[in-house]
Structures are given as C-alpha cells and as structure tokens.
TITOR-425706 format. One line per field, with one value per residue (C-alpha): residue number from 0; chain; x, y, z. Coordinates in nm, 2 decimals. Layout:
BEGIN
num	c(NUM  ...)
cadena	c(A  ...)
x	c(X  ...)
y	c(Y  ...)
z	c(Z  ...)
END
This chain:
BEGIN
num	c(0  1  2  3  4  5  6  7  8  9  10  11  12  13  14  15  16  17  18  19  20  21  22  23  24  25  26  27  28  29  30  31  32  33  34  35  36  37  38  39  40  41  42  43  44  45  46  47  48  49  50  51  52  53  54  55  56  57  58  59  60  61  62  63  64  65  66  67  68  69  70  71  72  73  74  75  76  77  78  79  80  81  82  83  84  85  86  87  88  89  90  91  92  93  94  95  96  97  98  99  100  101  102  103  104  105  106  107  108  109  110  111  112  113  114  115  116  117  118  119  120  121  122  123  124  125  126  127  128  129  130  131  132  133  134  135  136  137  138  139  140  141  142  143  144  145  146  147  148  149  150  151  152  153  154  155  156  157  158  159  160  161  162  163  164  165  166  167  168  169  170  171  172  173  174  175  176  177  178  179  180  181  182  183  184  185  186  187  188  189  190  191  192  193  194  195  196  197  198  199  200  201  202  203  204  205  206  207  208  209  210  211  212  213  214  215  216  217  218  219  220  221  222  223  224  225  226  227  228  229  230  231  232  233  234  235  236  237  238  239  240  241  242  243  244  245  246  247  248  249  250  251  252  253  254  255  256  257  258  259  260  261  262  263  264  265  266  267  268  269  270  271  272  273  274  275  276  277  278  279  280  281  282  283  284  285  286  287  288  289  290  291  292  293  294  295  296  297  298  299  300  301  302  303  304  305  306  307  308  309  310  311  312  313  314  315  316  317  318  319  320  321  322  323  324  325  326  327  328  329  330  331  332  333  334  335  336  337  338  339  340  341  342  343  344  345  346  347  348  349  350  351  352  353  354  355  356  357  358  359  360  361  362  363  364  365  366  367  368  369  370  371  372  373  374  375  376  377  378  379  380  381  382  383  384  385  386  387  388  389  390  391  392  393  394  395  396  397  398  399  400  401  402  403  404  405  406  407  408  409  410  411  412  413  414  415  416  417  418  419  420  421  422  423  424  425  426  427  428  429  430  431  432  433  434  435  436  437  438  439  440  441  442  443  444  445  446  447  448  449  450  451  452  453  454  455  456  457  458  459  460  461  462  463  464  465  466  467  468  469  470  471  472  473  474  475  476  477  478  479  480  481  482  483  484  485  486  487  488  489  490  491  492  493  494  495  496  497  498  499  500  501  502  503  504  505  506  507  508  509  510  511  512  513  514  515  516  517  518  519  520  521  522  523  524  525  526  527  528  529  530  531  532  533  534  535  536  537  538  539  540  541  542  543  544  545  546  547  548  549  550  551  552  553  554  555  556  557  558  559  560  561  562  563  564  565  566  567  568  569  570  571  572  573  574  575  576  577  578  579  580  581  582  583  584  585  586  587  588  589  590  591  592  593  594  595  596  597  598  599  600  601  602  603  604  605  606  607  608  609  610  611  612  613  614  615  616  617  618  619  620  621  622  623  624  625  626  627  628  629  630  631  632  633  634  635  636  637  638  639  640  641  642  643  644  645  646  647  648  649  650  651  652  653  654  655  656  657  658  659  660  661  662  663  664  665  666  667  668  669  670  671  672  673  674  675  676  677  678  679  680  681  682  683  684  685  686  687  688  689  690  691  692  693  694  695  696  697)
cadena	c(A  A  A  A  A  A  A  A  A  A  A  A  A  A  A  A  A  A  A  A  A  A  A  A  A  A  A  A  A  A  A  A  A  A  A  A  A  A  A  A  A  A  A  A  A  A  A  A  A  A  A  A  A  A  A  A  A  A  A  A  A  A  A  A  A  A  A  A  A  A  A  A  A  A  A  A  A  A  A  A  A  A  A  A  A  A  A  A  A  A  A  A  A  A  A  A  A  A  A  A  A  A  A  A  A  A  A  A  A  A  A  A  A  A  A  A  A  A  A  A  A  A  A  A  A  A  A  A  A  A  A  A  A  A  A  A  A  A  A  A  A  A  A  A  A  A  A  A  A  A  A  A  A  A  A  A  A  A  A  A  A  A  A  A  A  A  A  A  A  A  A  A  A  A  A  A  A  A  A  A  A  A  A  A  A  A  A  A  A  A  A  A  A  A  A  A  A  A  A  A  A  A  A  A  A  A  A  A  A  A  A  A  A  A  A  A  A  A  A  A  A  A  A  A  A  A  A  A  A  A  A  A  A  A  A  A  A  A  A  A  A  A  A  A  A  A  A  A  A  A  A  A  A  A  A  A  A  A  A  A  A  A  A  A  A  A  A  A  A  A  A  A  A  A  A  A  A  A  A  A  A  A  A  A  A  A  A  A  A  A  A  A  A  A  A  A  A  A  A  A  A  A  A  A  A  A  A  A  A  A  A  A  A  A  A  A  A  A  A  A  A  A  A  A  A  A  A  A  A  A  A  A  A  A  A  A  A  A  A  A  A  A  A  A  A  A  A  A  A  A  A  A  A  A  A  A  A  A  A  A  A  A  A  A  A  A  A  A  A  A  A  A  A  A  A  A  A  A  A  A  A  A  A  A  A  A  A  A  A  A  A  A  A  A  A  A  A  A  A  A  A  A  A  A  A  A  A  A  A  A  A  A  A  A  A  A  A  A  A  A  A  A  A  A  A  A  A  A  A  A  A  A  A  A  A  A  A  A  A  A  A  A  A  A  A  A  A  A  A  A  A  A  A  A  A  A  A  A  A  A  A  A  A  A  A  A  A  A  A  A  A  A  A  A  A  A  A  A  A  A  A  A  A  A  A  A  A  A  A  A  A  A  A  A  A  A  A  A  A  A  A  A  A  A  A  A  A  A  A  A  A  A  A  A  A  A  A  A  A  A  A  A  A  A  A  A  A  A  A  A  A  A  A  A  A  A  A  A  A  A  A  A  A  A  A  A  A  A  A  A  A  A  A  A  A  A  A  A  A  A  A  A  A  A  A  A  A  A  A  A  A  A  A  A  A  A  A  A  A  A  A  A  A  A  A  A  A  A  A  A  A  A  A  A  A  A  A  A  A  A  A  A  A  A  A  A  A  A  A  A  A  A  A  A  A  A  A  A  A  A  A  A  A  A  A  A  A  A  A  A  A  A  A  A  A  A  A  A  A  A  A  A  A  A  A  A  A  A  A  A  A  A  A  A  A  A  A  A  A  A  A  A  A  A  A  A  A  A  A  A  A  A  A  A  A  A  A  A  A  A  A  A  A  A  A  A  A  A  A  A  A  A  A  A  A  A  A  A)
x	c(6.68  6.79  7.02  7.02  7.33  7.16  6.89  6.57  6.61  6.97  6.78  6.50  6.74  6.95  6.63  6.49  6.82  6.87  6.49  6.61  6.33  6.38  6.25  6.11  6.02  5.86  5.80  5.50  5.53  5.92  5.87  6.17  6.16  6.45  6.51  6.75  7.02  6.83  6.56  6.81  6.96  6.68  6.64  7.00  7.13  7.32  7.13  7.41  7.31  6.92  6.98  6.78  6.49  6.16  5.78  5.86  6.12  6.03  5.73  5.98  6.09  5.79  5.64  5.41  5.10  5.13  5.26  4.86  4.74  5.01  4.94  4.56  4.65  4.89  4.59  4.36  4.62  4.62  4.28  4.22  4.05  4.27  4.49  4.75  4.79  4.89  4.99  5.19  5.39  5.67  6.02  6.30  6.60  6.93  6.98  6.67  6.46  6.16  6.14  5.80  5.77  5.52  5.44  5.35  5.26  5.11  5.07  5.28  5.21  4.98  5.00  4.82  4.56  4.51  4.64  4.91  5.25  5.50  5.48  5.63  5.65  5.85  5.95  6.00  6.12  5.85  6.00  6.05  5.73  5.52  5.72  5.60  5.22  5.26  5.42  5.14  4.89  5.05  5.06  4.68  4.58  4.78  4.65  4.31  4.37  4.47  4.19  3.99  4.12  4.11  3.71  3.65  3.81  3.58  3.34  3.37  3.21  3.46  3.33  3.44  3.74  3.94  3.73  3.85  4.26  4.22  4.05  4.31  4.59  4.45  4.37  4.73  4.87  4.64  4.73  5.08  5.14  5.28  5.31  5.21  5.09  5.05  5.00  5.16  5.05  5.25  5.10  5.27  5.46  5.59  5.75  5.54  5.38  5.14  5.04  4.73  4.68  4.76  4.73  4.86  4.87  4.78  5.07  5.24  5.24  5.08  5.28  5.06  5.02  5.42  5.42  5.23  5.32  5.67  5.92  6.03  6.37  6.44  6.43  6.70  6.74  6.42  6.21  6.49  6.40  6.04  6.08  6.22  5.91  6.14  6.04  6.24  6.31  6.51  6.57  6.74  6.72  7.06  7.23  7.14  7.37  7.57  7.34  7.05  7.18  6.93  6.65  6.83  6.78  6.42  6.32  6.57  6.37  6.00  6.19  6.16  6.38  6.26  6.02  5.92  5.77  5.57  5.56  5.15  5.18  4.94  5.07  5.46  5.36  5.39  5.15  5.28  5.37  5.23  5.48  5.49  5.71  5.79  5.90  5.90  6.08  6.30  6.14  6.21  5.94  5.95  6.01  5.67  5.50  5.67  5.50  5.16  5.16  5.30  4.97  4.77  4.96  4.85  4.46  4.50  4.67  4.38  4.09  4.31  4.32  3.96  3.88  4.07  3.88  3.55  3.64  3.78  3.45  3.24  3.43  3.39  3.01  2.97  3.18  3.00  2.70  2.84  2.93  2.54  2.47  2.71  2.58  2.25  2.28  2.49  2.26  1.97  2.15  2.27  1.93  1.86  2.15  2.15  1.80  1.76  2.00  1.93  1.52  1.64  1.83  1.59  1.31  1.45  1.56  1.24  1.11  1.35  1.31  0.92  1.03  0.72  0.91  1.06  1.43  1.45  1.26  1.50  1.82  1.69  1.63  1.99  2.14  1.95  2.07  2.41  2.41  2.28  2.49  2.78  2.56  2.59  2.95  3.07  2.91  3.11  3.38  3.35  3.25  3.60  3.74  3.61  3.76  4.12  4.10  4.31  4.63  4.82  4.67  4.77  5.09  5.22  5.33  5.49  5.55  5.64  5.34  5.39  5.15  4.96  4.93  4.72  4.52  4.41  4.32  4.11  3.96  3.85  3.71  3.49  3.38  3.23  3.13  2.89  2.78  2.67  2.46  2.26  2.32  2.56  2.29  2.28  2.60  2.94  3.28  3.59  3.93  4.19  4.57  4.89  5.15  5.43  5.21  5.15  5.55  5.65  5.64  5.60  5.68  5.37  5.11  4.92  4.64  4.55  4.55  4.32  4.11  4.06  3.99  3.72  3.58  3.58  3.41  3.13  3.04  3.06  2.82  2.65  2.51  2.53  2.21  2.30  2.60  2.97  3.23  3.57  3.85  4.25  4.57  4.85  5.23  5.27  5.62  5.83  5.73  5.34  5.05  4.69  4.43  4.11  3.70  3.51  3.08  2.84  2.55  2.37  2.70  2.74  2.66  2.93  2.83  2.85  3.15  3.36  3.09  3.14  3.45  3.31  3.20  2.86  2.79  2.64  2.58  2.18  2.17  1.83  1.65  1.48  1.79  1.79  2.12  2.22  2.56  2.66  2.87  3.22  3.38  3.47  3.58  3.78  3.96  4.04  4.22  4.40  4.50  4.68  4.85  4.97  5.05  4.89  4.55  4.18  4.00  3.71  3.55  3.15  2.86  2.48  2.33  2.64  2.88  3.17  3.55  3.74  4.13  4.35  4.75  4.97  5.32  5.51  5.87  5.92  6.16  6.29  6.27  6.06  6.00  5.64  5.52  5.10  4.97  4.71  4.48  4.27  3.92  3.81  4.00  3.81  3.77  4.16  4.17  4.28  4.20  4.43  4.48  4.37  4.25  4.16  3.91  3.90  3.63  3.39  3.08  2.90  2.76  3.11  3.25  2.88  2.99  3.37  3.29  3.07  3.33  3.57  3.37  3.42  3.78  3.75  3.97  3.92  3.78  3.83  3.67  3.71  3.52  3.81  4.18  4.19  4.27  4.41  4.73  4.56  4.32  4.64  4.81  4.51  4.44  4.61  4.84  4.66  4.82  4.69  4.54  4.22  4.20  3.97  4.22  3.94  3.82  3.69  3.96  4.18  4.43  4.43  4.77  4.97  4.80  4.89  5.26  5.26  5.15  5.35  5.64  5.81  5.73  5.43  5.50  5.16  5.13  4.83  4.62  4.45  4.08  3.97  3.66  3.88  4.08  4.27  4.67  4.78  4.59  4.67  5.04  5.02  4.90  5.16  5.46  5.30  5.34  5.07  5.14  4.79  4.56  4.23  3.95  3.55  3.34  3.56  3.62  3.67  3.91  4.15  4.05  4.19  4.47  4.59  4.53  4.72  4.99  5.03  5.02  5.30  5.56  5.49)
y	c(20.75  20.34  20.23  19.77  19.67  19.35  19.33  19.18  18.86  18.76  18.86  18.60  18.35  18.38  18.36  18.09  17.92  17.97  17.86  17.54  17.59  17.31  17.50  17.33  17.47  17.17  17.25  17.07  17.05  16.91  16.71  16.87  16.95  17.15  17.17  17.38  17.26  17.24  17.04  16.77  16.82  16.72  16.36  16.30  16.42  16.65  16.83  16.64  16.33  16.35  16.56  16.53  16.47  16.34  16.32  15.98  15.94  16.19  15.95  15.70  15.88  15.91  15.68  15.44  15.53  15.91  15.87  15.80  16.11  16.30  16.17  16.28  16.62  16.63  16.52  16.79  17.07  16.93  16.99  17.31  17.17  17.36  17.57  17.48  17.23  17.19  16.86  16.57  16.32  16.14  16.10  15.82  15.96  15.79  15.63  15.44  15.61  15.83  16.21  16.37  16.71  16.95  17.03  17.39  17.45  17.62  17.70  17.99  18.00  17.88  17.79  17.99  17.70  17.84  17.48  17.48  17.50  17.59  17.50  17.59  17.54  17.46  17.18  17.19  16.92  16.84  16.49  16.62  16.81  16.46  16.27  16.52  16.49  16.10  16.06  16.33  16.08  15.75  15.88  16.04  15.65  15.44  15.70  15.63  15.25  15.25  15.50  15.23  14.93  15.09  15.15  14.80  14.77  14.97  14.74  14.46  14.13  13.86  13.63  13.85  13.92  13.68  13.77  14.10  14.02  13.84  14.10  14.32  14.15  14.13  14.50  14.58  14.31  14.46  14.81  14.76  14.48  14.25  13.85  13.73  13.93  13.71  13.77  13.53  13.52  13.38  13.09  12.94  13.26  13.38  13.01  12.91  13.13  12.99  13.16  13.22  13.44  13.48  13.63  13.56  13.72  13.51  13.23  13.26  12.94  12.96  12.85  12.85  12.52  12.49  12.76  12.61  12.53  12.71  12.74  13.09  13.01  12.89  13.20  13.40  13.72  13.77  13.75  13.97  14.27  14.19  14.18  14.50  14.59  14.67  14.63  14.42  14.56  14.33  14.43  14.17  13.82  13.75  14.07  13.96  13.99  13.72  13.66  13.63  13.33  13.09  13.28  13.39  13.01  13.00  13.27  13.17  12.82  13.04  13.18  13.54  13.84  14.09  14.14  14.33  14.26  14.51  14.40  14.34  14.45  14.60  14.87  14.75  14.31  14.15  13.96  13.82  14.00  14.07  14.02  14.12  13.90  14.01  13.67  13.81  14.10  14.31  14.57  14.90  15.04  15.38  15.48  15.66  15.34  15.13  15.39  15.33  14.95  14.96  15.18  14.89  14.59  14.83  14.81  14.45  14.42  14.62  14.42  14.11  14.21  14.31  13.98  13.84  14.07  14.01  13.62  13.65  13.85  13.57  13.30  13.50  13.51  13.15  13.09  13.26  13.09  12.79  12.87  12.95  12.68  12.45  12.64  12.55  12.20  12.17  12.33  12.12  11.80  11.90  11.95  11.57  11.40  11.58  11.58  11.22  11.07  11.33  11.25  10.84  11.03  11.26  11.02  10.71  10.87  11.02  10.65  10.57  10.81  10.75  10.42  10.24  9.96  9.64  9.58  9.42  9.65  10.00  9.76  9.79  10.20  10.20  10.08  10.25  10.58  10.44  10.33  10.74  10.90  10.65  10.80  11.15  11.15  10.99  11.32  11.54  11.39  11.42  11.81  11.83  11.61  11.91  12.20  11.99  11.92  12.27  12.10  12.37  12.22  11.82  11.74  11.38  11.17  10.86  10.49  10.13  9.89  9.54  9.45  9.14  9.39  9.63  9.41  9.22  9.57  9.69  9.32  9.35  9.70  9.63  9.31  9.54  9.82  9.59  9.39  9.77  9.78  9.47  9.40  9.04  8.83  9.05  9.17  8.96  9.06  9.00  9.05  9.04  9.19  9.13  8.88  9.22  9.38  9.12  9.04  9.39  9.62  10.01  10.38  10.60  10.80  10.48  10.69  10.88  10.60  10.44  10.72  10.74  10.34  10.41  10.63  10.47  10.12  10.34  10.46  10.10  9.96  10.22  10.24  9.88  9.71  9.33  9.24  9.24  9.44  9.42  9.55  9.51  9.62  9.63  9.72  9.93  9.99  10.03  10.39  10.36  10.15  10.11  10.08  9.98  9.94  9.81  9.79  9.66  9.92  10.22  10.33  10.74  10.94  11.08  11.43  11.37  11.20  11.54  11.65  11.33  11.48  11.85  11.92  11.83  11.66  11.30  11.17  11.23  11.58  11.67  11.71  11.36  11.14  10.79  10.79  10.89  11.13  11.49  11.42  11.50  11.16  11.17  11.52  11.48  11.18  11.40  11.64  11.38  11.21  11.58  11.60  11.27  11.34  11.06  11.05  10.98  10.83  10.72  10.49  10.40  10.33  10.39  10.09  9.89  10.01  10.20  10.16  10.38  10.40  10.56  10.56  10.70  10.71  10.49  10.36  9.99  9.84  9.50  9.28  8.92  9.00  9.06  9.23  9.13  9.42  9.34  9.63  9.55  9.73  9.65  9.57  9.51  9.75  9.69  9.61  9.99  9.88  10.09  10.40  10.73  10.92  11.26  11.37  11.77  11.91  12.18  11.99  11.79  11.55  11.49  11.43  11.18  10.98  10.96  10.83  10.55  10.46  10.41  10.27  9.91  9.97  9.99  10.31  10.58  10.87  11.25  11.52  11.90  12.13  12.33  12.35  12.69  12.53  12.19  12.23  12.37  12.05  11.81  12.02  11.95  11.57  11.28  11.30  11.10  10.90  11.00  11.33  11.29  11.65  11.82  12.01  12.27  12.42  12.77  12.90  12.83  12.73  12.38  12.35  12.56  12.29  12.03  12.15  12.22  11.85  11.67  11.87  11.93  11.85  11.64  11.44  11.37  11.14  11.37  11.24  11.48  11.45  11.68  11.75  11.87  11.62  11.89  11.74  12.12  12.08  11.72  11.86  12.08  11.90  11.67  11.93  12.06  11.74  11.49  11.11  11.08  11.29  11.07  11.26  11.26  11.05  10.82  10.47  10.29  10.06  10.32  10.52  10.17  10.14  10.51  10.47  10.11  10.25  10.61  10.41  10.18  10.42  10.59)
z	c(7.77  7.83  7.52  7.52  7.43  7.27  7.03  7.08  6.89  7.08  7.39  7.36  7.26  7.56  7.83  7.63  7.70  8.05  8.11  7.95  7.69  7.35  7.01  6.71  6.37  6.12  5.77  5.71  5.31  5.35  5.63  5.81  6.19  6.31  6.66  6.93  7.14  7.44  7.29  7.21  7.54  7.70  7.54  7.55  7.22  7.04  6.70  6.49  6.61  6.56  6.22  5.97  6.19  5.98  6.13  6.11  6.31  6.56  6.61  6.72  6.99  7.12  7.36  7.19  7.38  7.32  6.95  6.92  7.10  6.86  6.54  6.58  6.70  6.39  6.16  6.33  6.22  5.88  5.83  5.99  6.27  6.50  6.53  6.78  7.04  7.45  7.57  7.80  7.61  7.65  7.50  7.50  7.65  7.48  7.78  7.73  8.03  7.93  7.99  8.01  7.83  7.80  7.40  7.32  6.96  6.68  6.31  6.21  5.87  5.57  5.20  4.96  4.95  5.36  5.45  5.75  5.63  5.91  6.27  6.58  6.94  7.25  7.49  7.87  8.06  8.34  8.44  8.80  8.82  8.68  8.90  9.22  9.07  9.04  9.38  9.55  9.34  9.50  9.83  9.81  9.69  9.97  10.23  10.07  10.11  10.49  10.56  10.38  10.58  10.88  10.81  10.73  11.11  11.28  11.46  11.31  11.47  11.55  11.31  11.05  11.13  10.96  10.63  10.71  10.72  10.43  10.26  10.36  10.25  9.89  9.90  9.97  9.75  9.42  9.48  9.56  9.29  9.60  9.52  9.84  10.16  10.50  10.84  11.08  11.45  11.80  12.01  12.35  12.50  12.14  12.14  11.80  11.49  11.24  10.91  11.00  10.69  10.32  9.96  9.67  9.32  9.01  8.90  9.27  9.46  9.84  10.12  10.40  10.45  10.50  10.76  11.06  11.40  11.33  11.65  11.67  11.76  11.37  11.29  11.55  11.36  11.23  11.59  11.76  11.45  11.56  11.94  11.92  11.68  11.40  11.08  10.80  10.43  10.22  9.89  9.77  9.91  9.81  10.00  10.37  10.68  10.84  11.07  10.92  10.71  10.81  10.72  10.42  10.30  10.35  10.17  9.88  9.92  9.86  9.55  9.74  9.56  9.81  10.13  10.38  10.71  10.97  11.30  11.46  11.84  12.10  12.35  12.27  12.33  11.97  11.86  11.47  11.20  10.82  10.57  10.16  9.94  9.56  9.40  9.01  9.05  9.31  9.54  9.70  9.98  10.03  10.40  10.40  10.26  10.54  10.83  10.65  10.62  11.03  11.09  10.91  11.13  11.40  11.29  11.25  11.62  11.75  11.59  11.72  12.08  12.08  12.00  12.24  12.49  12.36  12.40  12.75  12.85  12.69  12.87  13.18  13.14  13.02  13.36  13.57  13.46  13.47  13.86  13.92  13.73  13.97  14.27  14.20  14.14  14.46  14.70  14.51  14.54  14.88  14.98  14.91  15.00  15.35  15.47  15.38  15.64  15.86  15.86  15.93  16.19  16.37  16.29  16.45  16.74  16.82  16.75  17.06  17.30  17.29  17.47  17.34  17.11  17.22  17.23  16.89  16.71  16.91  16.77  16.42  16.47  16.61  16.29  16.13  16.27  16.26  15.89  15.78  16.01  15.82  15.48  15.65  15.71  15.36  15.21  15.47  15.37  14.99  15.06  15.25  14.95  14.75  14.95  14.88  14.56  14.51  14.40  14.61  14.92  14.85  14.90  14.76  15.03  14.88  15.04  14.94  14.87  14.68  14.40  14.58  14.88  14.71  14.49  14.80  14.95  14.65  14.62  15.00  14.89  14.58  14.75  15.03  14.84  14.67  14.95  15.12  14.73  14.84  14.46  14.55  14.32  14.08  13.98  13.93  14.01  13.81  13.87  13.61  13.74  13.55  13.67  13.68  13.85  14.12  14.08  14.23  14.48  14.39  14.53  14.51  14.73  14.80  14.96  14.61  14.45  14.70  14.65  14.29  14.30  14.55  14.39  14.05  14.26  14.36  14.06  13.87  14.17  14.16  13.83  13.74  13.82  13.67  13.50  13.62  13.67  13.60  13.73  13.63  13.67  13.40  13.45  13.12  13.19  13.51  13.53  13.50  13.63  13.47  13.69  13.50  13.59  13.36  13.41  13.21  13.35  13.17  13.02  12.96  12.63  12.43  12.53  12.85  12.91  12.94  13.20  13.45  13.56  13.64  13.97  14.09  13.74  13.69  13.36  13.45  13.57  13.65  13.96  13.91  13.88  14.00  14.16  14.49  14.55  14.54  14.21  14.28  14.30  13.95  13.96  14.26  14.11  13.79  14.00  14.20  13.89  13.81  14.11  14.03  13.66  13.57  13.36  13.38  13.06  13.00  12.73  12.75  12.48  12.65  12.79  12.75  12.99  13.07  13.16  13.34  13.31  13.58  13.43  13.74  13.70  13.96  14.05  14.02  14.28  14.14  14.41  14.42  14.78  14.88  15.17  15.26  15.47  15.75  15.81  16.19  16.13  16.50  16.84  17.18  17.46  17.60  18.01  18.12  18.49  18.70  18.45  18.48  18.18  18.15  17.93  17.76  17.55  17.57  17.42  17.67  17.40  17.31  17.65  17.69  17.38  17.49  17.83  17.70  17.48  17.71  17.99  17.90  17.91  18.31  18.34  18.58  18.40  18.44  18.24  18.18  17.98  17.87  17.94  18.07  18.45  18.34  18.55  18.87  18.79  18.78  19.10  19.27  19.16  19.14  18.81  18.53  18.29  17.94  17.84  17.51  17.43  17.19  16.97  16.83  17.14  17.13  17.41  17.13  17.43  17.33  17.12  17.44  17.71  17.48  17.45  17.88  17.94  17.76  17.86  18.17  18.44  18.33  18.04  17.99  17.68  17.52  17.21  17.02  16.91  16.62  16.42  16.13  15.89  15.75  15.77  15.87  16.19  16.26  16.14  16.45  16.73  16.60  16.68  16.97  17.14  17.09  17.06  16.83  16.66  16.57  16.33  16.45  16.45  16.61  16.58  16.87  16.69  16.61  16.97  17.14  16.94  16.98  17.37  17.43  17.23  17.40  17.70  17.60  17.50  17.84)
END
C-alpha cells in the first residue's frame, strides 16, 4: 500500500502552479472575481494590484473586440442557455502589450431558483502558440501569393508583361501593407536605370516621373550591392552606413523610413531591382519573406528575359524577311539594269559585224556601244562600292584642299551630270557657296566627300524633270562643313524617307518604277557619312522637292592662300618611238585592246600570255623599256614577276593593270615594285600619263 505525503488538494494546487495555469472564481451574485497569483502574473500584475476585481474591471482588461464576445457568453450563461465555455481572447498586459489566453469555465453552483450563482475556470497563456499559428498562417498566405504571382507569368504574352508586373507590385503592396512598390530596369550597359513600374498605396505620392534616365554612378553603394546580387534591407533610413550617404539623402527626400530591395537577375546577370518602401512607419522584413520576394524577382527576370528573346527572334525573323526582300529586289533590279546595256552592246555589235551599214551609222553604233559600256561599268562600280560599304573595309585618307577648288570640281561634275541627262533645257542650276567656305582650305577625305556629293547630284537630276537644282556649301564652324542639294523634283513621302537610305530601295520600289538605278547610291552615301562621323539627312515634300544635307567634320586651315587644281581628262597619245613595251596578259581580247590603244604611240610592242617565262623571254630578246603587267592572272605569279622585273638585274618600270579596284590589290602591286596601278577598263589618258611618267623616271 502506497502512503501519500500530501493531501489531494495540495497536490492539485502544486500541479496547477507548475503548469502555469491561472485560476478564477466568479461570484455572480456579488459580482466579485477571485484569481490566483499565476493568472495575475500572466498579465504582469500581482493579485493585490488587481483586487478587488469586478466584472466591469475585468472587461476593461480585455481587448475591445474580444470583450463583446465575452459579454455575449456571459449573457447566455446567466439565462441558462449554456453551462460553460471555451474560447480564446486577449488581455492587456501591464506593459501595454496584448496577451492571448485560452479561457475555460463552467457553472459550478446554481441558486435555489436554478440560476447560475458561481462560475470557475482556468486561464492558459497561449501567446506563443497563437504567434506560431499566426506565423504559419502568414507563411501560408505569402507562399500562396508567390505561387499565384508565378502562375500569372506562365505563358504570358509580351503585350501583357508590363500589366502583369504592375499587378504583381499591387498584390505584394496590399498583402504586406507596403506604401510603395517599384521596379527599376538597367540599360546602356548598366550605366543608366529607369523606374519602369510603380504602385503606391492611397495617400502616397508617386515618384516614377522623377526617376527616369538616372545614372547608376550616383548610387555607388546601392549598385555595389545589386551587382553582387545582394538584397538591401534598411529598417531605419536614419541609420545607414557612411558609404551610403548619397543614397541616404535620396531616401530622406522621398520620406522613406524603411525599405527592402531585391535584385532582378538572370543567370547572375543583373537586369534591375525590385524595391519596397515604407513611408508611414518603420518596417522589419523577416529573412524568409526576403527569400520569397527574391523568388518573385527571379520570376520577373525570367519573364523579362523571355520577352527579350522573343523580341530578338522577331527581329531576326524580320531581318531574314527583309534580307529575302532585298535579295529579290536586287535580283529583279540587276536583271533589268544589267540586261539593258548588255542588250545595247550585243545588239549594236551584231549590226557592226554585218558590215551592211555606211560609216556614218557604224560610228553611231560604236558610240551607243561605248555609252552602254560606261553605264554597265557604273553599275559594276556601284556593286563594288556596296561590297566595300562595310566600315571595316574603308579607310579615311585625309588630304588638303581649298574651298574654291572643291566647289569648281563639284560645279563641273553637276553640269556634266545634267548634260548627260539631256535635261539642260528643263533644269536650272543654282549655286550658293558661302564666303567662309570659299575663303579657306580644309583637311578631310576629299574622295569620300566627292562620292557622297556625286550620289546626291545624280539623285537630284534623276528625280527632277523640270525646275531647279540648288547646290550650296556652308562652313558651320571651323570643324564642320555642310553641303546641301535642293531640287524641285517629285519629292519623297514621309513614310519613305528612312527607307531610301537602305540598300536597293528607291522612293518608288515597284517593278514598274520609272527611274533606273540599282538603288544603293544613298545607302552607300549613308555608310560613308558614318565612317566620316558626319550626318546625312533629308527634308522632302511630295511633288515639291527634296533637300539633302551632308555634314562632315573637317579641319580648317586659316590661310588666305588658295590653291586651284585642275585635272586633265584627256591626253593625246605620246610619241614613244624607239621605246619597247612588253605587254603580259592571259586574255587575248585585253591584249588586242591594249595593242590598239598603244598603236598610235609608235612604240615597239611585245606580248606574253603569262609571266612564267618572262625572264627567259627577256634574255632571248632585246631588253625592254617598260612592262605592262596584268596583275590578276590565273598563274598567280604576277606579283612575283613584278618583284623580279622591278628589281636587280632588270630594274624595269612595271605598270600593273587589274580588273579589281580594291585598295588592297593596288597596295600589293606597289609593294611589289610597280610604278603605278590602273583599273580596267583602261582610260587612255590615264594609261598614257602613267607610261610617260614611268619612262621619265627610269
């Protein structure tokens, strides 16, 4: 048999005290409530401090929302509608905080009339349990929110991305009671950022309009954190690191008390960041919440990256379609532009071969063949210019020239283009060079300037049937010249003014267009302008005309001396009697043409079909005075031959003839020892000049 050292009541009291259970006893008739020390301790008091406890005093300790529920229970108990209760409510602690308790009570005694007279029960402090349950519920809700946001971005079309980001900020802001939520995206190699999206709670002033095109350099501490893909959590903006002083001033100016910023990145590449501002109160963010919001940032990053990829695919598709269109336009144009002069050349050549026409008509036929050949050459040169239009293939070669010299050259060029067009009676030329331009000399790439001006002249004459073409030059400042060509022609619609600078495009892009040309003049001019770091623009009104302006950087030489240069276009065949010339070319037709060009010089002409045996040929025959060497023969030994002939023991002057106009080919020939290089088809005047010059220096 077990003997107890304590009685039953004492055992229960000790157990209650050990379990921190508060006890209460309510005498309903006397309206007095008695409590034990544990209950008083739960809310921070002693029993003495609370005594005497009336029902009214007890209700004052309860949270106002819970007091209403308690009163309802008490009324039901008094009426005998229930015998007990079990519910949770909050009591105000002595320190002002709220303590959540579980109250369990029942009627223990009734009056003779059967009404409740005594109630008793327990209080258990469940604040920690309540907090844990509340925390779990919050975690569930925020995870549910993140899942909802993530699902919003699944399969989202690009057109809805901005709307979805905006709704995401609103969802987070309303859920977490944040005053301002926003997204910043980086651009220009992460040197500039824009506030692209913003949501503000009612009463909070938006800042998005003030936060555009911000240099990232003004937020060094902030961006250092973002670039390391670290979040920024500031519970009090009044307390920030010294190195964040610039950021602190900006935050204070916006009345921000607390904030959280998480990076938006894709595969560790920073795209921007998402921020959450608390303006009206200080706010702490649990670490778990920060991680979940980082997940939202990653979701936005994935959506942004998907949008960029889709845009790149669309651009690639459009580029491929444009490439196909340009290819078709090029083939269609070339089919027409090449066949036309070839038709003339072959047709009139066939007529000449028949020998059925008088000399006067054969001269006309020959002239037609010559003009068609020149047109064909121009088309080929345009195509070669297109091949060189890549900026990496074109080098700037500056030279000194005077204003009057350049103007005279351009004036002659424009007049020549007008003459060839047979529109002299219909178009008036107007010249307007400024005095400042004519009074100075300049350093710039004259040849490239001429190429652009030539294309502008051709366009102005081509697209003007009657009226005028005005050409002017202005010295905007010592570092810039502006040329303009103004015509009264057909004009260009606004929608076409960008397209005309694309390859194979004209204002009229149809297969029935009225004007010839392969449509690359302006596009090449635009490329050249870019290489020169200049500008080429157009102003135009349909049926009223167009004005093209070409601005180019120059270096002005402040010197009143003017240098006028003239160029010899033609040269009579020189007398080369007593000179022996060796012609080396694998093409019989080229040899035949060259022989006939040089026939009137009275030189002794020799020829070879390749350069393999040139040294033995010269040993067996008498020495020669000059060698005309085809630079691009199939044996590919022409450069080696040039080196041998121009060096010991021969020291012959060598002139390279090439069907290529590339600068690299010409430079190779000069390095091999050639005295000059001439491009085919040969200009007789240039050929004679090169020969006489080379012989004079021998």
